[in-house]
VORO-131635 format. One record per residue (C-alpha): residue number from 1; residue in one letter; x, z, y. Coordinates in Angstrom, 2 decimals, always signed. Layout:
<sites>
<site NUM a <X Z Y>>
...
</sites>
This chain:
<sites>
<site 1 x <-60.61 +39.60 -55.28>>
<site 2 x <-63.63 +40.16 -53.37>>
<site 3 x <-67.09 +40.25 -55.16>>
<site 4 x <-69.11 +36.96 -55.10>>
<site 5 x <-71.65 +36.48 -52.32>>
<site 6 x <-74.26 +33.81 -51.36>>
<site 7 x <-74.91 +31.06 -53.94>>
<site 8 x <-72.04 +32.20 -56.01>>
<site 9 x <-73.60 +35.63 -56.43>>
<site 10 x <-76.94 +34.14 -57.31>>
<site 11 x <-75.28 +32.12 -60.12>>
<site 12 x <-73.51 +35.12 -61.64>>
<site 13 x <-76.63 +37.32 -61.31>>
<site 14 x <-78.56 +34.70 -63.35>>
<site 15 x <-75.87 +34.63 -65.97>>
<site 16 x <-75.98 +38.53 -66.22>>
<site 17 x <-79.73 +38.18 -66.79>>
<site 18 x <-79.07 +35.71 -69.64>>
<site 19 x <-79.79 +32.45 -67.64>>
<site 20 x <-77.52 +29.43 -67.11>>
<site 21 x <-78.83 +27.89 -63.90>>
<site 22 x <-77.48 +25.11 -61.52>>
<site 23 x <-78.48 +24.01 -58.26>>
<site 24 x <-80.62 +20.83 -57.53>>
<site 25 x <-81.07 +19.37 -54.03>>
<site 26 x <-84.74 +18.87 -53.05>>
<site 27 x <-83.68 +16.16 -50.69>>
<site 28 x <-81.73 +13.81 -53.02>>
<site 29 x <-82.72 +15.27 -56.38>>
<site 30 x <-78.97 +15.45 -57.52>>
<site 31 x <-77.67 +18.49 -59.40>>
<site 32 x <-74.80 +20.55 -57.93>>
<site 33 x <-72.18 +22.69 -59.50>>
<site 34 x <-70.17 +24.85 -58.30>>
<site 35 x <-72.77 +26.75 -56.21>>
<site 36 x <-72.85 +25.77 -52.60>>
<site 37 x <-74.80 +26.18 -49.29>>
<site 38 x <-74.99 +22.41 -48.69>>
<site 39 x <-75.53 +19.51 -50.91>>
<site 40 x <-72.23 +17.72 -51.29>>
<site 41 x <-74.12 +14.40 -51.89>>
<site 42 x <-76.40 +14.26 -48.80>>
<site 43 x <-75.62 +17.34 -46.74>>
<site 44 x <-78.96 +18.98 -47.23>>
<site 45 x <-79.36 +22.73 -47.16>>
<site 46 x <-82.48 +22.45 -49.57>>
<site 47 x <-80.79 +23.59 -52.81>>
<site 48 x <-82.98 +25.20 -55.39>>
<site 49 x <-82.12 +26.46 -58.70>>
<site 50 x <-83.12 +25.03 -62.05>>
<site 51 x <-82.39 +25.84 -65.69>>
<site 52 x <-79.34 +23.90 -67.13>>
<site 53 x <-80.04 +21.93 -70.40>>
<site 54 x <-76.79 +23.40 -71.67>>
<site 55 x <-75.88 +20.05 -73.20>>
<site 56 x <-72.47 +18.49 -72.42>>
<site 57 x <-69.54 +16.35 -73.37>>
<site 58 x <-65.90 +17.35 -73.23>>
<site 59 x <-64.34 +15.33 -70.44>>
<site 60 x <-60.76 +16.73 -70.79>>
<site 61 x <-59.05 +19.49 -72.85>>
<site 62 x <-55.82 +21.42 -73.02>>
<site 63 x <-54.48 +24.29 -75.20>>
<site 64 x <-53.10 +27.33 -73.42>>
<site 65 x <-50.44 +28.85 -75.63>>
<site 66 x <-50.09 +32.58 -75.87>>
<site 67 x <-48.31 +34.89 -78.32>>
<site 68 x <-50.51 +36.20 -81.12>>
<site 69 x <-50.12 +39.81 -79.71>>
<site 70 x <-51.49 +38.55 -76.50>>
<site 71 x <-54.69 +37.13 -78.05>>
<site 72 x <-53.29 +33.84 -79.45>>
<site 73 x <-53.86 +30.32 -78.07>>
<site 74 x <-57.10 +29.26 -76.37>>
<site 75 x <-58.83 +26.05 -75.05>>
<site 76 x <-59.52 +25.16 -71.34>>
<site 77 x <-61.63 +22.11 -70.95>>
<site 78 x <-63.79 +20.21 -68.33>>
<site 79 x <-67.32 +19.64 -69.65>>
<site 80 x <-69.75 +17.04 -68.12>>
<site 81 x <-73.32 +18.40 -68.33>>
<site 82 x <-76.31 +16.26 -69.08>>
<site 83 x <-77.37 +16.88 -65.49>>
<site 84 x <-74.28 +15.05 -64.19>>
<site 85 x <-72.07 +17.78 -63.03>>
<site 86 x <-68.62 +18.85 -64.35>>
<site 87 x <-67.56 +22.39 -65.04>>
<site 88 x <-64.44 +24.17 -66.32>>
<site 89 x <-64.90 +26.33 -69.29>>
<site 90 x <-63.85 +26.70 -72.96>>
<site 91 x <-65.06 +25.67 -76.30>>
<site 92 x <-65.47 +28.61 -78.69>>
<site 93 x <-65.90 +28.53 -82.46>>
<site 94 x <-63.18 +25.99 -83.18>>
<site 95 x <-59.47 +26.02 -83.19>>
<site 96 x <-58.28 +25.27 -79.61>>
<site 97 x <-56.39 +22.15 -80.96>>
<site 98 x <-59.63 +20.80 -82.56>>
<site 99 x <-61.48 +20.40 -79.19>>
<site 100 x <-61.45 +16.61 -78.45>>
<site 101 x <-62.45 +14.43 -75.54>>
<site 102 x <-65.91 +13.17 -76.10>>
<site 103 x <-66.98 +16.11 -78.30>>
<site 104 x <-70.63 +17.07 -77.83>>
<site 105 x <-71.07 +20.61 -76.96>>
<site 106 x <-73.84 +23.13 -75.87>>
<site 107 x <-73.64 +26.06 -73.54>>
<site 108 x <-74.02 +29.58 -74.27>>
<site 109 x <-73.56 +32.66 -72.16>>
<site 110 x <-70.67 +35.05 -73.39>>
<site 111 x <-69.31 +38.17 -71.47>>
<site 112 x <-71.12 +36.88 -68.31>>
<site 113 x <-69.54 +33.45 -68.31>>
<site 114 x <-70.74 +30.08 -69.59>>
<site 115 x <-68.67 +28.86 -72.68>>
<site 116 x <-69.51 +26.04 -75.12>>
<site 117 x <-69.73 +25.63 -78.79>>
<site 118 x <-69.75 +22.22 -80.78>>
<site 119 x <-73.23 +20.71 -80.73>>
</sites>
């Protein structure tokens, strides 16, 4: 896998510096995630970076089953951020089967990635 470049690199560089940022279009004011070159809403190339609130709601969730020796089960979920974008992540700090649709969550940066904890 090649290293990230362009807007994706900018996103991961911010995470490495301890900042969770997403793009916002200067033309239509909508937020954008996953990082892009053009706004998927209006086609503008005027995408800037803003701090994400970190507040979200679990949209969907599943449990990935693994043997205990391989690290045990973990959660994978889609989270709707307060800014109106959806991202794939996980909810940490609770048993994977206890993550529920509609659960309020807040973001944190862990090991260079965004994960969520119950709000």
